[in-house]
C-alpha positions, 0 to 999 in steps of 0.5 A: 490549504491548511498551513498549520505551523510545525516545530522548526528543525533542530538546525534552525532552533538550536534544540532538537525537537522530539519529532526530528532527531538532531542526527538526521540530515536536515532534508530527512527531518523535513521528510519526517515532518511531511510524513507526519502531516500525511499520517494526520490526514492534513493532505489527502490522496490526490490532493496537492501539498503546499508549494516548496516556497510555502513549506520552506517558510513553514519549516524555516529552511531553504527551498533546496532542503524542501525540494530534496525532502520532496524528491525523497518522498517522490522516489518512494511513490508517496507523492507525485510531481506534475510539471507546471501543476505542483506536487500531489499526494500519490493515490491508488485511484490513478490508473498507473498506481492501481496495480503497482504491486501486482507482479504476476504477468502473462508469459506472452502478450501484453500485460493485462489488468485482472478482473476480480471475483470475490468469494467472501468477507469474514470476521476472524481472529488474528492467528499468530502468523498474522498477528506477528506480521501486523503487530497485533495481539493474537486473537485480535479481530481481523477482517479477511477478504477472499477473491480470485483474480481472473486474467483474460477469462482464466483464474490465475490468483487466489487471494486472501487479504487480511487487515485489522477489523478496526481499520476497515469497520463494517466491511461487507461483501456488498460494499466491496463488490460495488468498488471499482479498480484495485482493492487498494484503491477501494481501501483508500477511498472507503477507509482513507488507508493507503498502502505505500510499500510492501514486502513479499516472500515466495515459495512453492506449494501444492493446491489444496481442494479449496485452491484447486476448486477456485483456480480450476486445477487438480488437487496437488497442482504446483502453485506459487505462494506469495506472502505479502505484508503492506505498509502505510505511512510511518512504515506501519504494517496494515495488510497481510496477504497470501496469493496462490498463483498458477504459473502455467503461462504466467510468471512473477516479474520484478524489475530490479534497479 
């Protein structure tokens, strides 16, 4: 595992490095430096990061400080601790993380993972709404994926997923149809793009002809519209998504802690 030397935090050198402002708690400075290594691709999703002892030596801090920084990353689902094995970069390819952001669940019976039916993959220009959400210029090239999520044979969610075309170059229908698991695991394995967190807004809408045709409902049927912006390392927005969801037999479920 690479052991590139990073600048020591301010408290150990007497000077505040540009990477870690001196007003940050020491463990937060280490968390920032670890995140920068993840952004740089030093440790890939699924790979182990160096031990606490190695990181303490690298950053010239105590193991307790490193442990607190890693705990903070684990709380944010950026890394995963495995008893007796070490700490690993979280990955959407793990079954328990593939559908971590999916909040639509059946009102009765066990929670099921949906099957995906892709509609199309298109190259578009960013609208004002999408440009604002993804910090792009209006008209910047984006790639849009439209699909239907099918639960137990019933189409429930019509999704439009939009990312900068620079992040997912040469994406084709054939390439995405060959993927297994969630679309986030595909973005991660095919393009090295990992979604860390997401923000969502919910509102009620009526099904237009396109949505009605794919969800097998009548035009005007009430739907739940879920607008999402997903972020990768460094809190960079990378995905805009609009999901139109049937609520007959299905609900949006979110556990608040």
